[in-house]
C-alpha positions as CSV (number, residue, x, y, z in Angstrom):
1,M,71.3,-137.2,-163.2
2,Q,74.8,-138.4,-163.0
3,Q,73.6,-142.0,-163.1
4,D,71.5,-141.3,-166.2
5,N,74.5,-139.8,-168.0
6,Q,76.6,-142.7,-167.0
7,S,74.0,-145.2,-168.2
8,H,73.7,-143.3,-171.6
9,D,77.5,-143.4,-172.0
10,D,77.6,-147.1,-171.2
11,K,75.0,-147.8,-173.9
12,Q,76.9,-145.8,-176.4
13,A,80.1,-147.7,-175.5
14,R,78.3,-151.0,-176.1
15,A,76.8,-149.9,-179.4
16,P,78.2,-151.9,-182.3
17,H,80.5,-150.0,-184.7
18,Y,79.7,-150.4,-188.4
19,A,82.4,-150.0,-191.0
20,H,79.9,-148.7,-193.6
21,P,76.9,-147.2,-191.8
22,Q,75.5,-145.2,-194.7
23,A,75.7,-148.2,-197.0
24,I,74.0,-150.3,-194.4
25,L,71.2,-147.8,-193.9
26,S,70.7,-147.7,-197.7
27,V,70.4,-151.4,-198.0
28,V,68.0,-151.9,-195.1
29,C,65.8,-149.0,-196.5
30,L,65.9,-150.9,-199.9
31,I,64.9,-154.1,-198.2
32,G,62.0,-152.4,-196.4
33,L,60.9,-150.8,-199.6
34,I,60.9,-154.1,-201.5
35,S,59.2,-155.9,-198.7
36,V,56.3,-153.5,-198.3
37,A,56.0,-153.1,-202.1
38,G,55.4,-156.9,-202.1
39,I,52.1,-156.3,-200.3
40,A,50.8,-154.0,-202.9
41,L,52.5,-155.7,-205.9
42,P,49.6,-158.1,-206.7
43,Y,46.8,-155.6,-206.7
44,P,47.0,-154.6,-210.4
45,V,47.8,-158.3,-211.2
46,L,45.1,-160.1,-209.3
47,A,42.2,-157.8,-209.8
48,P,42.0,-158.4,-213.6
49,L,42.5,-162.2,-213.0
50,F,39.7,-162.5,-210.6
51,G,37.5,-159.9,-212.1
52,S,37.6,-161.4,-215.6
53,S,34.5,-163.2,-217.0
54,A,36.7,-166.1,-218.1
55,L,36.8,-168.6,-215.4
56,N,39.7,-171.1,-214.9
57,D,41.2,-173.4,-212.3
58,F,42.9,-170.4,-210.7
59,N,40.2,-167.8,-210.3
60,H,37.4,-170.3,-209.8
61,W,39.2,-172.9,-207.7
62,Q,36.8,-175.5,-206.2
63,Q,34.0,-173.5,-207.8
64,I,34.4,-170.8,-205.1
65,A,33.3,-167.3,-206.1
66,P,36.3,-165.3,-207.6
67,P,35.9,-162.3,-205.2
68,L,36.2,-164.6,-202.2
69,L,39.3,-166.3,-203.6
70,L,40.7,-162.8,-204.3
71,G,40.1,-161.8,-200.7
72,I,41.9,-164.9,-199.4
73,A,44.8,-164.4,-201.7
74,L,45.2,-160.8,-200.7
75,A,44.8,-161.6,-197.0
76,A,47.5,-164.3,-197.0
77,N,50.4,-161.8,-197.3
78,P,49.5,-159.4,-194.5
79,L,48.6,-162.3,-192.2
80,G,52.1,-163.6,-192.7
81,M,53.5,-160.2,-192.2
82,L,51.6,-159.7,-188.9
83,L,53.1,-162.9,-187.5
84,G,56.5,-162.2,-188.9
85,S,56.7,-158.7,-187.6
86,A,55.6,-159.8,-184.2
87,S,58.4,-162.4,-183.9
88,L,61.3,-161.8,-186.2
89,G,62.5,-158.6,-184.5
90,A,62.6,-160.4,-181.1
91,L,64.3,-163.4,-182.7
92,S,67.0,-161.2,-184.2
93,D,67.8,-159.9,-180.6
94,L,68.3,-163.5,-179.5
95,Y,70.0,-165.1,-182.5
96,G,71.6,-162.1,-184.3
97,R,70.4,-159.5,-186.8
98,R,72.4,-160.7,-189.8
99,R,71.6,-164.4,-189.2
100,V,67.8,-163.9,-188.9
101,L,67.5,-161.2,-191.6
102,A,69.5,-163.3,-194.1
103,L,67.2,-166.3,-193.5
104,A,64.1,-164.2,-193.9
105,L,65.3,-162.7,-197.1
106,G,66.3,-166.1,-198.5
107,L,62.9,-167.5,-197.8
108,S,61.2,-164.3,-199.2
109,I,63.0,-165.0,-202.5
110,V,61.6,-168.6,-202.4
111,G,58.1,-167.2,-201.7
112,Y,58.2,-164.8,-204.7
113,I,59.4,-167.6,-207.0
114,G,56.7,-169.8,-205.7
115,S,54.1,-167.2,-206.4
116,A,55.3,-166.9,-210.0
117,F,55.3,-170.6,-210.4
118,A,51.7,-170.9,-209.0
119,L,50.5,-168.3,-211.4
120,V,52.0,-170.0,-214.4
121,A,50.6,-173.4,-213.2
122,E,47.3,-171.9,-212.3
123,W,47.6,-173.5,-208.9
124,Y,45.6,-171.4,-206.4
125,P,46.5,-173.1,-203.1
126,A,50.3,-172.9,-203.9
127,F,49.8,-169.2,-204.6
128,V,48.1,-168.5,-201.3
129,L,50.8,-170.5,-199.4
130,S,53.6,-168.7,-201.3
131,R,52.1,-165.3,-200.5
132,F,51.8,-166.3,-196.8
133,L,55.5,-167.3,-196.7
134,T,56.5,-164.1,-198.4
135,G,54.5,-162.0,-195.9
136,L,56.0,-164.0,-193.0
137,C,59.5,-163.1,-194.2
138,E,58.5,-159.5,-195.0
139,G,58.0,-159.2,-191.3
140,S,61.7,-158.7,-191.4
141,V,60.9,-154.9,-191.8
142,S,61.0,-154.9,-188.0
143,I,64.6,-156.0,-188.1
144,C,65.4,-153.3,-190.6
145,R,64.0,-150.7,-188.2
146,A,66.1,-152.2,-185.4
147,I,69.3,-152.0,-187.6
148,A,68.5,-148.4,-188.5
149,A,68.3,-147.6,-184.8
150,D,71.5,-149.6,-184.1
151,L,73.4,-147.3,-186.4
152,H,73.2,-144.5,-183.8
153,P,75.4,-142.6,-182.9
154,Q,77.2,-143.1,-186.3
155,I,73.9,-142.1,-188.0
156,D,71.5,-140.1,-185.8
157,R,68.6,-142.4,-184.8
158,T,66.0,-139.9,-185.8
159,K,67.5,-139.6,-189.3
160,G,67.8,-143.4,-189.7
161,I,64.2,-144.1,-188.7
162,S,63.0,-141.2,-190.9
163,W,64.7,-142.7,-193.9
164,M,63.3,-146.1,-193.1
165,N,59.7,-144.7,-192.8
166,S,60.1,-142.8,-196.1
167,A,61.1,-146.0,-197.9
168,L,58.1,-147.9,-196.4
169,Y,55.7,-145.2,-197.6
170,A,57.2,-145.0,-201.0
171,A,56.7,-148.8,-201.3
172,W,52.9,-148.3,-201.6
173,L,53.6,-146.4,-204.8
174,V,56.3,-148.7,-206.1
175,G,54.4,-151.9,-205.7
176,P,51.4,-151.1,-207.9
177,L,53.5,-149.3,-210.4
178,L,55.8,-152.3,-210.8
179,G,52.9,-154.7,-211.0
180,G,50.9,-152.7,-213.5
181,A,53.9,-151.8,-215.7
182,T,55.3,-155.4,-216.1
183,M,52.3,-157.7,-216.0
184,H,51.8,-157.4,-219.8
185,L,55.0,-159.5,-220.0
186,G,53.2,-162.2,-218.0
187,N,51.4,-162.2,-214.6
188,Q,54.4,-164.0,-213.0
189,V,56.9,-161.3,-214.1
190,P,56.4,-158.8,-211.3
191,F,57.0,-161.5,-208.7
192,L,60.2,-162.7,-210.5
193,I,61.4,-159.1,-210.6
194,A,60.8,-158.8,-206.8
195,S,62.7,-162.0,-206.2
196,A,65.6,-160.7,-208.3
197,A,65.7,-157.4,-206.4
198,M,65.9,-159.3,-203.1
199,L,69.0,-161.3,-204.1
200,P,71.5,-158.3,-204.3
201,C,70.0,-157.1,-201.0
202,L,70.8,-160.4,-199.4
203,I,74.4,-160.4,-200.7
204,L,75.0,-156.8,-199.6
205,L,73.5,-157.4,-196.2
206,W,75.8,-160.4,-195.6
207,L,78.9,-158.4,-196.8
208,L,78.2,-155.2,-194.9
209,L,76.8,-156.3,-191.6
210,P,79.3,-157.5,-189.0
211,A,79.2,-161.2,-188.0
212,D,76.7,-161.9,-185.2
213,P,78.0,-162.6,-181.7
214,P,77.1,-166.0,-180.2
215,A,73.4,-166.4,-179.9
216,A,72.0,-164.9,-176.7
217,S,69.5,-167.7,-176.3
218,R,70.0,-171.5,-176.3
219,L,66.3,-172.0,-176.7
220,A,65.0,-173.9,-179.7
221,V,63.2,-171.7,-182.2
222,W,59.7,-172.7,-181.4
223,P,59.9,-172.1,-177.6
224,A,61.7,-168.8,-178.4
225,L,58.9,-167.8,-180.7
226,R,56.3,-168.4,-177.9
227,Q,58.3,-166.5,-175.3
228,H,59.5,-163.6,-177.4
229,N,56.9,-162.0,-179.6
230,S,55.1,-158.6,-179.5
231,L,51.7,-160.2,-179.5
232,R,52.2,-160.9,-175.8
233,L,51.8,-157.2,-175.3
234,L,48.1,-157.6,-175.9
235,A,47.9,-159.1,-172.4
236,V,48.6,-155.5,-171.1
237,P,45.1,-154.0,-170.4
238,A,46.3,-150.5,-171.3
239,L,47.3,-151.6,-174.8
240,Q,44.2,-153.6,-175.6
241,L,41.9,-150.6,-176.4
242,M,44.6,-149.0,-178.5
243,A,45.2,-152.2,-180.4
244,L,41.4,-152.6,-181.0
245,A,41.0,-149.1,-182.3
246,Q,44.0,-149.4,-184.6
247,L,42.6,-152.8,-185.9
248,T,39.2,-151.3,-186.6
249,Y,40.6,-148.3,-188.4
250,T,43.0,-150.5,-190.5
251,L,40.2,-153.0,-191.4
252,G,38.0,-150.2,-192.7
253,L,40.8,-148.6,-194.7
254,N,42.0,-151.8,-196.3
255,A,38.5,-153.1,-197.1
256,F,38.4,-150.2,-199.5
257,Y,42.0,-150.3,-200.5
258,E,42.1,-154.0,-201.3
259,F,38.9,-154.3,-203.3
260,Y,38.7,-151.0,-205.1
261,P,40.8,-152.4,-207.9
262,L,38.3,-155.3,-208.4
263,W,35.5,-152.7,-208.6
264,L,37.5,-150.8,-211.2
265,V,37.9,-153.9,-213.3
266,Q,34.3,-155.0,-213.0
267,Q,32.6,-151.7,-213.4
268,H,34.9,-149.7,-215.5
269,G,37.0,-152.3,-217.4
270,F,40.3,-151.1,-215.9
271,S,43.4,-153.1,-216.9
272,G,46.3,-153.9,-214.6
273,W,48.3,-150.9,-216.1
274,D,45.3,-148.6,-215.5
275,I,45.1,-149.6,-211.8
276,G,48.9,-149.4,-211.3
277,V,49.2,-145.8,-212.6
278,S,46.0,-144.3,-211.2
279,P,47.2,-142.0,-208.5
280,H,43.8,-141.6,-206.9
281,V,43.7,-145.4,-206.2
282,Y,47.0,-145.8,-204.3
283,V,48.0,-142.6,-202.7
284,R,46.9,-142.9,-199.1
């Protein structure tokens, strides 16, 4: 018992001290909210584009059926987020929270701007790649969770994680509302607003977080990615069944969640605004 207490005291002694813990918690919650909102942001925007009877180079690229193109465009972002969330948290342990999170936010801004450009240019492949890049960087939510936990004991760990979870759940409402409310200004506008919202987060993050210590790893990025990612946990037999069950449940839920807006457009003539403000569509 004495050894456990001593170990706990040692951990607290090694915990970093933040000059503005409450401000840091607010910023990382905002980053998490914008990141997850970016997943739901396109639903009111893309469903009318791909459900429209008017075909163009974007919604009928290479003469592929619009619903299939919609599915690929929607899947690109969470695929990137899966890979990003599996690796960015571990990389931040090796190379520093501020360094990795700032890089992820900067590339996320590039991804949002690229998505807006692709919509204006009606360039479907560029849109898919931009959404994948944005999702990859939105995997930085795992770093935000880690920072919220690092704030302990200045801010209780349970409180910090609770605020972070609240922000992530709220994002599923903010994303569709933002997309539906602003797409009448142009399909690219919601993505430009998201990129603009990320910029002050990046600046505040850099100002508030203390400088990173020297990198704990001298490995190049690619070897570090291969050695330090949460997907390696799937090699543990006890976790495989749980991962399969969670994957099956999530696939079923999202198959409905992602394509219900398209059904609303095709069967009931919903606009992007109708989809964005319909509470029965987006409240999980």
